[in-house]
C-alpha positions as CSV (number, residue, x, y, z in Angstrom):
1,F,-13.5,-15.2,-9.4
2,Y,-10.0,-16.8,-9.0
3,A,-8.4,-17.4,-5.7
4,T,-4.7,-17.1,-4.7
5,V,-3.6,-19.3,-1.7
6,G,-2.2,-17.5,1.4
7,N,-0.8,-18.4,4.7
8,H,-4.2,-18.7,6.4
9,D,-5.3,-21.2,3.8
10,H,-2.9,-23.8,5.1
11,D,-4.0,-26.5,7.5
12,K,-2.4,-25.7,10.9
13,N,-2.6,-29.4,11.8
14,A,-0.7,-30.6,8.7
15,E,3.0,-30.8,8.1
16,G,4.9,-30.0,5.0
17,D,4.2,-27.8,2.0
18,D,2.1,-30.3,0.1
19,M,0.0,-31.6,3.0
20,G,-0.5,-28.0,4.2
21,T,-2.7,-27.2,1.2
22,A,-4.3,-30.6,0.6
23,E,-7.7,-29.5,1.9
24,Y,-7.4,-26.2,0.0
25,R,-7.0,-28.1,-3.2
26,T,-10.2,-30.1,-2.6
27,I,-12.2,-27.0,-2.1
28,M,-10.6,-24.2,-4.2
29,G,-8.5,-26.0,-6.8
30,P,-4.8,-26.0,-7.6
31,E,-2.5,-23.6,-5.8
32,N,-0.5,-22.9,-9.0
33,Y,-2.3,-22.2,-12.3
34,A,-2.4,-19.7,-15.1
35,L,-4.9,-18.3,-17.6
36,W,-4.8,-16.0,-20.6
37,V,-6.3,-12.5,-20.3
38,G,-6.4,-11.3,-23.9
39,K,-2.8,-11.6,-25.1
40,D,-1.4,-11.5,-21.5
41,L,-0.8,-14.2,-19.0
42,L,-2.0,-14.2,-15.4
43,I,-0.2,-16.7,-13.1
44,S,-1.4,-17.5,-9.6
45,L,1.3,-18.9,-7.4
46,D,1.7,-20.3,-3.9
47,N,4.6,-18.5,-2.3
48,I,4.0,-19.7,1.2
49,I,6.4,-22.6,1.9
50,Y,4.5,-24.2,4.7
51,I,6.4,-26.1,7.6
52,A,3.9,-26.9,10.3
53,K,1.7,-25.4,13.1
54,R,1.4,-22.0,11.3
55,K,5.1,-21.8,10.7
56,Y,6.2,-21.0,7.2
57,D,8.7,-19.4,5.0
58,E,7.9,-16.9,2.2
59,G,9.2,-17.8,-1.2
60,Y,9.0,-20.0,-4.2
61,A,9.4,-23.7,-3.6
62,P,11.3,-25.8,-6.2
63,H,8.1,-27.3,-7.6
64,V,6.6,-23.8,-8.0
65,L,9.6,-22.6,-10.0
66,A,9.4,-25.8,-12.1
67,F,5.8,-25.1,-12.9
68,V,6.5,-21.6,-14.0
69,K,9.6,-22.7,-16.1
70,G,7.5,-25.3,-17.9
71,L,4.7,-22.9,-18.4
72,M,6.8,-20.1,-19.9
73,K,7.8,-22.4,-22.8
74,Y,4.4,-21.8,-24.3
75,V,4.2,-18.0,-23.7
76,P,5.1,-15.8,-26.7
77,A,7.8,-13.1,-26.2
78,G,5.3,-10.1,-26.5
79,A,3.0,-11.2,-23.7
80,D,3.0,-9.3,-20.4
81,V,2.9,-11.4,-17.3
82,Y,0.9,-10.7,-14.2
83,V,1.8,-12.8,-11.1
84,A,-0.8,-13.0,-8.3
85,Q,0.7,-14.2,-5.0
86,H,0.0,-13.8,-1.3
87,S,3.3,-12.6,0.1
88,P,5.0,-9.6,-1.5
89,I,8.5,-10.1,-3.0
90,M,9.9,-7.8,-0.3
91,G,8.3,-9.9,2.5
92,R,6.8,-8.7,5.7
93,V,6.7,-4.9,6.4
94,E,8.0,-5.3,9.9
95,A,11.0,-7.4,8.9
96,D,14.2,-6.4,7.2
97,R,13.3,-5.6,3.6
98,K,14.9,-8.4,1.6
99,K,13.6,-10.5,-1.3
100,I,11.8,-13.7,-0.4
101,I,13.2,-17.1,-1.1
102,G,13.7,-17.9,-4.8
103,T,12.9,-14.4,-6.1
104,N,16.0,-14.2,-8.4
105,D,15.3,-17.7,-9.8
106,L,11.7,-16.7,-10.6
107,L,12.8,-13.4,-12.2
108,A,15.3,-15.2,-14.3
109,I,12.5,-17.5,-15.6
110,L,10.3,-14.5,-16.4
111,N,13.1,-12.5,-18.0
112,G,12.2,-10.8,-21.2
113,H,8.6,-10.1,-20.2
114,K,7.1,-7.1,-18.6
115,V,6.0,-8.4,-15.2
116,T,3.6,-7.0,-12.7
117,F,3.3,-8.7,-9.3
118,L,0.0,-8.4,-7.4
119,S,0.3,-9.3,-3.7
120,G,-1.3,-8.8,-0.3
121,H,-0.4,-10.3,3.1
122,N,0.8,-7.1,4.8
123,H,-2.5,-5.2,5.1
124,V,-0.9,-2.0,3.9
125,Q,-0.6,-0.3,0.5
126,E,2.9,-0.2,-1.1
127,Y,4.4,-0.1,-4.6
128,F,7.8,-1.5,-5.5
129,E,10.0,-1.2,-8.6
130,I,11.8,-4.5,-8.4
131,A,13.9,-4.4,-11.6
132,E,13.6,-3.0,-15.1
133,N,10.1,-3.8,-16.4
134,V,9.3,-5.6,-13.1
135,T,6.9,-3.9,-10.6
136,E,4.8,-4.9,-7.7
137,H,1.5,-3.6,-6.2
138,N,1.3,-4.8,-2.6
139,L,-2.3,-4.2,-1.8
140,A,-4.0,-3.3,1.4
141,S,-6.7,-5.4,2.9
142,I,-10.5,-5.4,2.3
143,C,-10.9,-6.1,6.1
144,G,-9.0,-2.9,7.2
145,A,-7.3,-3.4,10.5
146,H,-8.7,-7.0,10.9
147,W,-12.3,-5.7,10.9
148,D,-11.6,-3.4,13.9
149,S,-11.4,-0.3,11.7
150,Y,-12.5,1.0,8.3
151,Y,-8.8,1.7,7.7
152,C,-5.7,-0.4,7.4
153,K,-2.9,0.5,9.9
154,D,-1.2,2.6,7.2
155,G,-4.3,4.7,6.7
156,T,-5.5,3.0,3.5
157,P,-9.3,2.6,3.5
158,R,-10.4,-1.0,3.3
159,G,-10.8,-1.9,-0.4
160,Y,-9.3,-3.5,-3.4
161,E,-7.4,-2.6,-6.6
162,V,-9.0,-2.5,-10.1
163,F,-6.7,-3.1,-13.1
164,T,-7.7,-2.4,-16.7
165,K,-5.6,-3.2,-19.9
166,D,-6.9,-1.3,-22.9
167,H,-5.0,-1.1,-26.3
168,G,-1.8,-2.1,-24.6
169,K,-2.0,0.4,-21.7
170,L,-2.4,-0.7,-18.1
171,T,-4.2,1.5,-15.7
172,W,-5.4,1.0,-12.2
173,Y,-7.2,2.6,-9.3
174,Y,-7.9,1.7,-5.7
175,K,-11.6,1.2,-4.9
176,A,-12.3,2.0,-1.2
177,V,-15.3,0.1,0.2
178,G,-18.4,2.4,0.3
179,K,-16.7,5.2,-1.6
180,D,-16.8,6.3,-5.2
181,K,-13.9,5.3,-7.3
182,D,-12.8,9.0,-7.4
183,Y,-12.0,8.8,-3.7
184,Q,-8.2,8.6,-3.9
185,V,-6.8,11.1,-1.4
186,E,-7.5,12.1,2.2
187,F,-6.3,15.5,3.5
188,F,-5.5,16.3,7.1
189,N,-5.6,19.9,8.5
190,P,-2.8,21.5,10.5
191,G,-2.7,20.0,13.9
192,Q,-4.1,16.6,12.8
193,A,-1.2,14.5,11.4
194,P,0.7,13.1,14.4
195,M,4.2,13.4,12.9
196,H,3.7,16.8,11.0
197,P,1.4,18.9,13.1
198,N,2.5,22.1,11.4
199,S,1.6,20.9,8.0
200,I,-1.4,20.1,5.7
201,V,-0.9,16.4,5.0
202,A,-2.3,14.4,2.1
203,N,-2.6,10.6,2.4
204,V,-2.2,9.3,-1.2
205,W,-2.5,5.6,-0.5
206,D,-2.2,4.4,-4.2
207,W,0.9,6.5,-4.8
208,T,3.6,5.6,-7.3
209,P,6.5,7.8,-8.5
210,E,4.3,9.0,-11.4
211,W,1.9,10.8,-9.1
212,K,2.3,14.7,-9.0
213,T,1.8,16.9,-6.0
214,E,1.8,20.7,-6.0
215,W,0.8,23.5,-3.6
216,Y,0.3,27.2,-3.6
217,E,0.4,29.7,-0.7
218,D,-1.6,32.8,-1.2
219,G,-1.4,32.3,-4.9
220,I,2.3,31.7,-5.0
221,Y,3.6,28.4,-6.4
222,K,5.5,26.5,-3.8
223,G,6.5,23.4,-5.7
224,A,5.9,19.7,-4.9
225,L,4.7,18.6,-1.5
226,E,7.4,16.9,0.7
227,Q,7.0,13.1,0.8
228,V,7.1,12.2,4.5
229,M,6.5,9.4,6.9
230,D,3.3,9.8,8.9
231,M,0.3,8.0,10.3
232,S,-3.4,8.5,9.7
233,P,-5.3,10.3,12.4
234,S,-8.5,8.9,10.9
235,F,-7.3,5.4,11.6
236,I,-6.1,6.2,15.1
237,K,-9.5,7.8,15.9
238,D,-11.5,4.9,14.4
239,L,-9.4,2.2,16.2
240,N,-9.7,4.0,19.5
241,A,-13.5,4.3,19.1
242,T,-13.7,0.5,18.6
243,Y,-12.0,-0.2,21.9
244,E,-13.3,2.6,23.9
245,G,-15.2,1.4,27.0
246,T,-14.2,-2.3,26.4
247,G,-11.4,-2.4,28.8
248,K,-9.3,-4.0,26.1
249,Q,-6.4,-2.7,23.9
250,P,-5.8,-3.5,20.3
251,S,-3.1,-6.0,19.5
252,S,0.2,-4.5,18.6
253,Y,-0.1,-5.6,14.9
254,K,-3.2,-3.4,14.6
255,H,-1.4,-0.2,15.8
256,A,-0.9,2.7,13.4
257,K,2.1,2.3,11.2
258,P,4.2,5.2,9.8
259,S,4.0,5.0,6.0
260,S,5.6,6.8,3.1
261,H,2.5,7.6,1.0
262,Y,2.0,10.9,2.9
263,F,2.8,14.3,1.5
264,A,3.2,17.5,3.5
265,A,2.8,21.2,2.7
266,T,4.1,23.5,5.6
267,P,2.6,27.0,5.2
268,S,4.4,30.0,6.6
269,Q,3.2,31.5,9.9
270,Y,1.2,34.3,8.2
271,A,-0.3,32.3,5.3
272,K,-3.9,33.0,4.6
273,K,-4.9,30.6,1.8
274,V,-3.3,27.3,0.7
275,M,-4.3,25.2,-2.4
276,I,-3.1,21.7,-2.9
277,S,-3.2,19.7,-6.2
278,I,-2.8,16.0,-6.5
279,E,-2.7,14.3,-9.9
280,S,-2.6,10.6,-10.7
281,P,-0.5,9.0,-13.4
282,F,-3.7,8.7,-15.5
283,G,-4.7,12.4,-15.5
284,Q,-7.2,12.5,-12.6
285,Q,-6.7,15.6,-10.5
286,W,-7.9,16.6,-7.0
287,T,-7.6,20.0,-5.5
288,Y,-8.3,21.3,-2.0
289,D,-8.5,24.8,-0.7
290,F,-7.5,25.6,2.9
291,D,-8.4,28.8,4.7
292,M,-5.6,29.1,7.3
293,A,-7.8,31.3,9.5
294,D,-9.9,28.2,10.3
295,Y,-7.0,26.4,12.0
296,V,-5.3,27.1,15.4
297,D,-1.7,28.2,14.8
298,V,0.3,25.3,16.1
299,Q,3.7,26.6,15.0
300,A,6.1,28.0,17.5
301,H,6.6,31.8,17.2
302,R,9.2,32.6,14.7
303,G,9.9,36.2,15.6
304,G,13.4,37.6,16.2
305,A,15.3,37.4,19.4
306,G,14.4,40.0,22.0
307,L,12.7,40.2,25.3
308,M,10.8,37.0,24.5
309,P,13.1,34.6,22.6
310,E,11.5,32.4,20.0
311,N,10.5,28.8,20.7
312,T,10.2,29.2,24.4
313,I,7.2,28.0,26.5
314,V,6.3,31.7,27.2
315,A,6.5,32.6,23.5
């Protein structure tokens, strides 16, 4: 077990980046360290530049960059590098998406290596292609919506990521708490997804561009699902149940967040059967069959104009 320091590990009564982690060092060890995993290098970095009273910047302080620069003198050219850090390179989800302080300096130091960043902080699941041979897995939280829901606010189940390197090939999967490791997709029936009520929607929380999505309507191939922004009805229901009858409302940072790891298939009005196939980059495949007769038709009538024009309240 190796820890990576985060913003909540800093002493709120201390001032400055060094004193902010003084107590952490006495209990957990250094904030910046590295270890070999086979022929590859794992570096754990403090990318919280602490100021005082819970105020901080996200980025790499000069002494952190100096540590990595000195370290890389001893790393052979063929080694892949994995950087564990709390804040993602792209910073907070709610803020304007821009790289955190010192990112370009760090990438220059790591240039020539295949680099994978592993981060947290935002309590949602995202994947970034930062540069050529530089990617980041920004991982959801094991506490869900701060322990108020099984799900994080983007609809990712509480859990963690498992990475395996075998014969030079890196694979990974998201392990939801209490679920088998095969649990990688949640489907929502027509009428359930808040932003696409006419569609069957798949939440593929560990999505990267290598995932494949396909669907068929009454046996006819319809192509890839449409990648959309949506929210998880499972999370919304779960969070509402937590606060029901308490007289309280969840804090704004726990509210459902539209996310891009949702995929929609919109059947025609008269579709009878729909089949959806989801395939991971590593060959696992999930299929789901929908009998459209089981669902209320939530689409507006699409008949031609006449005595009752389409898309009216009466229609």
